[in-house]
N, C-alpha and C positions, 0 to 999 in steps of 0.2 A: 540346448545350447546356453552355457552360462551367460548371466547378465553382462558381465564385463566383455565377453567376447562379441555380443551383440551391439553393445555400445561402441566398442572399438572399431569394429568393422563398418557400423552404420555412420558414425562420425567421419571415418575415412572416406566413405563414399561421398559424403557431403563435401569434403575438403576438395576431392578429385573434381567435383563438379565445377568449383571455382577455378581451379588450375587448368583444367582442360580447355577452357574457352580463352581467355586472354589475360585476366588479372592474376597478379602474383605478387610476393614480396619476399625479398631476400637480400643479400649484401654483395658489395662490389667486388667484380673480378676484372676480366678483360673488356675491351670495347665491343666485344660481340663479333663472332665470325660470320663468314658467309658459307652457305651450303655447297655441296659439291657441284650443284648445277648453276651456281653462280660464278660470275667473272667480271672483271673490270671491263667497260666498254670504251673507255678513253674518250667519250664524246662530252663536249661542253653542255651547259644548260644555261637558260636565262637566269641572270643574277637577281635572285630574290633572297631576302634576309630569311634565315632558317625559322625565326619565329612566325614571320608572315606565311610562309610555306607550310608550316605546320598547322597554323589556324586554317588555312584553306583545306589541308588534307583532313583536319578534324571534322570539318564542316561537311565536306564531300563524302567521307566515310560514313558519318553518322546518317546523312540523307539517303544513302544508298539502301538502307532498310534491312539488308540481308546479304549473306555470303556463304560460300563453302569454306570449311576450316579443316586444316590438317595441322596436327601439332605432336611435338615430342617433348616430354618432361622427364628430368631426372633430379631427384633429391637424395644425393649421397647413396648411402646403402639402403635407405628405407625403400625407395621405389624408383622404377622408371616405367614409362607408359607412353602409349600413342593414343590419339584422338582424332576421329575422322567423321565428318557430317556436315550439317548446315545449321547455320543460327539466324533468326530473324529479331528485329528490334524495333519495328514500326509502332507497336502497341504493346509494350512490355517485352520481356525476353521470352523467346520460343524457339524450339529447335530440337534436332535429334543428334546425338553423338553415339559412336560406338567407341568405347574405351577399352583398351588392351593393355594388361600389365605385362610388361616385358622383362622385369627383373626386380631384384631388391627383396626385402623381407615380406612386403605387402604382397607381392606375386606369389611368394610361397604361402602365405596365409589363404589368399583367394583360391590357390590350386587345391588347398585342403577342403575348401568349400564346393569344389567340383568344376570351377571355371576361372580362367584368368581373363575373361572378357565381360563387360558390362554394358548393357544398353542404358543410355541416359536420355530422359525427355525433360526439356525445360518448357514450363508454362508459366503465365504471368503471376499466378500466386504460389506455385510450388514447383520443386524439382523431383523427379521420379528416377529411381535406379532399379534396374532389374537385376537380381542376383541369381546365382546359380542353383541348381536342383537340390543339392545338399543343404544349402542354406534354407530353401523353402521347406524341406522336410523337417527342419528343426525350428521353424518360425511360422508354425501353423499352416503350411502348405500354400502360403502366398509368395509370389515370386516378385512382386514390386514393393518398393519402400517408397512412401511419400514423405517429403520433407517440406513442411509448410515453412515459407520464409520467415513468418513472424516467430514460429517456434524456435528457429534456429537461435535467435537472440537470447531467449529464455534458457535454452539448454546449455549455450556455451559462454554465457557472460559476455564480457568485453569482446573477446575474441569471436563469439558466436554473432554478436551485432555486427561486427565487421564482415564476418563470413557472409552473413544475410546480405549486407550491402554489396559485396563483390559479386555474389551470385546473381543478383537482380541487375547488374551492370556489366555482364561478361559479354561485351561487344568490342569489335576491332578497334573502335576510335578511342578506347580507354588507354591503349598503349601511347597513342598520340598525345593524349591529356597528360600522361605521365610526364612526358618531356617538356611539354608547355609549363606544367606547374613546377618543374624542377628549377627552372631559370639557368640551366646548364646545358645548352644545346649547340652542336656543331655540325656543320655540313661535312661529310667525309669525302663525298664524291659520287660519281655516277656509275652504276654497275648494272649487270643483267641478273635478274631473278627469274629463273626458270624461262629464260628466253625473252623476258620483258625488261625493257630499259627502266630503270628506277633509280631515284636519288636516296642515298644513304645518309640518315642522320643518326648522331649518337649523343648520349648524355648520361650523367649519373644522377640518381635521385636519392634523397633522404627518406627512407620508408615511412618512419614514425611520423615526419614532419607532412609528408604526403598524405598520410592517412587522415590527418586533421584537415587538410585542404579539400580532399576529394571524397569525404564520407560524412554521414549524418550523426556521428557519434557525439554524445554529450561529452563535456569536460571530464567527467569521472570515468566514462567508458573509454575514452581516448587514453587517459592516464593508465587504466588498466591494460589496455592493448600495448602502449609503449613498454610497460614493464615486462609483459609476456615476450615482445619482440626482443627486448634487451636479454633476456634470460635465454632466448633461442639463438642469440649471437647475430641478430639481424639488425643492420644499420642502414647500409646503402646498397643500391644495385645498379648495374649497368643496363641502359636500355638502348637497343639499336633498332631502328625502323627503316623500312625501304618503302617508298612512295613512287607510284607509276605516273606516267603522263597525264592521267585523268585525276590526280590528286587523291587517289585511293591507295590505301595501305595494302601492300602485297606480301610483306614479311615483317616479322619482329623477333628479336632475340632478347631475352632477359637472362642476365647472369649474376651469380653472387656466390657468397659462402654462408653457411649456417653451421652451429655446432654439430649438426647431423651430417655435415659434408657439403659439398658443392651443389649448388642449385642451378640448373640450366632449363630454359624453356625456349624452343623455336616453333614459330607458327607461320603457315602460309595461308593466305586468303585469296580466293578467286571466285569467279561467276556472281559478282555482285548483283543483287536484284533477283536471284534465283528464288523460286517459289518454295516456301517453307510452310508445310503442314504438320501438325502434331496432334495425336489423338490421346486423350487422357486414358491411361489404363484402366481396366474394368475394376470396379469397386470390389468385386468378389475376389479379385486376385491381388488386392493392394492392402498393405499394412501401414498405417501411420507410424512414423518412427517414434513419435512422442509416445504413443499408445504402446508401441512394442516394449519400450524401456520400462513402463509401468507394469506390463504383464511379467516381464523377465525378472523385474525387481521383487515383485511379490511372490515369485516361485523360487527365488534363490535362497 
């Protein structure tokens, strides 16, 4: 397999890891829709300011420690995918997700590698992606790729540092933090989300400005990221969240436009407190992405 192919697929798998949880960045579109299972309930709620309500939701969601996650993501003609599994965040990020590519050029590329589905495992120090048999046959027979979070920053420059930060903070309460940091929050109303009464909040965030508030980037790294975001056509995005009666996030929608096309991500959260256990893949079946690039580079 050519070095450029390994690099492209491998980095793509890392980006998917960040997108498939909760964090994302793109630009503004509509105020976010409700799914086919959602509907207005018409019931009133105790009058609490949106900011106070979101602070309570952020605290409650963060304190829940784990949840089941279902999400769908579309990025123009590049890709569409689904993710299903569970994440825990009581002591660093951990969890398992099954990611399925349902369309776009990346689904075509993954199909050529023998599979449109990928298992993802999150551990506190690294993210692991299980690729298809064809990929393993062309990558030393190993099925798993390990992405050390620290290595991502070295491999991707400013965007890599931001990606590392996002991957280590892929938790439901991050969407609540998005709105709190934006200063632009409104209560839309009370609706049902998969049969559960929930309060809908909406707002628009400046992605580059938000990166400065909610990441650990240095000034030079942030400047580099903002330049890349501008080149990608990324400026602002609309975020909608739904919070249930226990102050837990049950749904979120992020929408926007990039030069590559419309970006949309919808995620549902349930079973807060669910037990999450993650096993590190066998070392004999795992290749480190950084080492893989070195090997492919020397053989190209």
